[in-house]
Every structure is written in C-alpha cells, then in structure tokens.
C-alpha positions in Angstrom: -89.8 7.1 19.7 -87.3 5.0 17.7 -86.2 1.7 19.1 -82.5 1.3 19.8 -80.9 -1.8 18.1 -80.1 -4.6 20.5 -76.4 -4.5 19.6 -74.1 -1.8 18.3 -71.4 -4.3 17.6 -71.2 -6.4 14.4 -68.7 -9.1 13.7 -67.7 -10.0 10.1 -66.3 -13.5 9.9 -65.0 -15.7 7.2 -65.6 -19.3 8.2 -62.6 -21.6 7.8 -62.3 -25.3 7.2 -61.1 -26.8 10.5 -61.0 -30.2 12.0 -64.0 -29.7 14.3 -66.7 -27.2 15.1 -67.4 -23.9 13.4 -64.4 -21.6 13.4 -63.5 -18.4 11.5 -61.4 -15.3 11.2 -63.1 -12.1 12.0 -63.2 -8.4 12.6 -65.4 -6.5 15.0 -67.1 -3.2 14.2 -68.8 -0.6 16.4 -71.8 0.5 14.3 -72.3 3.7 16.4 -68.7 5.0 16.0 -67.2 7.0 13.1 -64.2 4.7 13.0 -66.0 1.4 13.1 -63.1 -1.1 13.3 -62.5 -2.1 17.0 -60.5 -4.7 18.9 -62.9 -7.1 20.7 -61.0 -6.6 23.9 -61.8 -2.9 23.8 -65.5 -3.1 23.8 -66.8 -6.7 24.1 -67.4 -8.6 27.3 -68.9 -12.0 28.0 -72.7 -11.7 27.9 -72.7 -8.9 25.2 -75.0 -9.3 22.2 -73.6 -8.9 18.7 -74.7 -9.2 15.1 -72.8 -11.5 12.8 -72.1 -11.5 9.1 -70.7 -14.9 8.0 -69.0 -15.7 4.7 -68.4 -19.3 3.6 -65.1 -20.1 1.9 -65.1 -19.7 -1.9 -68.5 -17.9 -1.9 -69.2 -14.2 -2.6 -72.4 -14.0 -0.6 -72.8 -13.9 3.2 -75.5 -14.8 5.8 -76.6 -12.5 8.6 -77.4 -13.5 12.1 -79.1 -10.7 14.0 -78.5 -12.0 17.5 -75.5 -13.8 19.0 -74.1 -13.6 22.5 -70.4 -13.5 23.4 -69.7 -16.5 25.6 -66.0 -15.7 26.3 -63.0 -13.7 25.1 -59.4 -15.0 25.5 -56.3 -13.7 23.8 -57.2 -13.4 20.1 -60.2 -15.7 20.3 -63.9 -15.3 21.2 -66.7 -17.7 21.2 -70.3 -16.7 20.3 -73.5 -18.5 20.9 -76.0 -18.1 18.0 -79.3 -17.2 19.6 -81.5 -16.4 16.7 -80.8 -18.3 13.5 -83.4 -18.8 10.7 -83.9 -22.5 9.6 -82.3 -21.9 6.2 -79.1 -20.5 7.8 -79.0 -23.3 10.3 -79.1 -25.8 7.4 -76.3 -24.0 5.6 -74.2 -24.0 8.8 -74.8 -27.7 9.4 -74.0 -28.5 5.8 -70.7 -26.5 6.0 -69.8 -28.2 9.3 -70.5 -31.6 7.9 -68.5 -31.0 4.8 -65.4 -30.0 6.7 -65.7 -32.3 9.7 -63.5 -35.4 9.2 -65.0 -37.1 12.3 -68.6 -37.4 13.2 -67.8 -36.5 16.8 -67.4 -32.8 17.1 -67.4 -31.1 20.5 -68.8 -27.8 19.2 -72.3 -27.4 17.9 -73.6 -25.4 15.0 -75.0 -23.0 17.6 -71.5 -21.7 18.5 -68.7 -20.2 16.5 -65.1 -19.8 17.7 -63.7 -16.6 16.1 -60.0 -15.6 15.8 -59.2 -11.9 15.6 
C-alpha cells in the first residue's frame, strides 16, 4: 500500500528583500490536478499543510521545505509556519534575513514566511 503524501499543495516562492521578516512572492500548485496552478483562496485554509520551494534573490538554485502549515490567508497574503526545516536551510534563511534586516528587532522569525500571491 502506497503512502499518501502529507500535502498535495506546493508553494513556489521568491524571497524578497524587505525591511523585516521573511517575505516573498509566490504561486500555489495542486500537485494532484492536471492544471496545477491554483489560487490560495480556492483550496487552502488555515491549518493546511503545504510544501515550499524557496528561491533567494539573484540565485538560480532553490531550497525545499517538505512541511509547512498555513497560519492564515487574507486578501492576497498568506503566512506559513515552517515545521520541518533542516539545519542547513535554517542557517541560509537566518543569513538571508540578517542580510536584509536593517534593524536587529524583527517581529517575524525565520520559522514563518509571509507570502504575497
């Protein structure tokens, strides 16, 4: 018996340099549908689990996060909590956040990403 993946929704996100926190612009995809591109408001709800593929600005490669949870969705924004992040990816996210954070006091941690659709 084959195991079902935890999430059939994936979000591709390009991280952006912002004044605080981790933010990005993204697209959501239904991995089980023939036409994969979806609107987050169509299929996602708070508490849903998703996969993330994150690109850093000016880089060709991406990092994958297999487990994130949708905290909330509002207008064209959603916030995800990163639940399972390998240490090397945590370090890259912290480094990116530190390089773009002009103040040392950010309200958002590296365990959350605010994504605009």
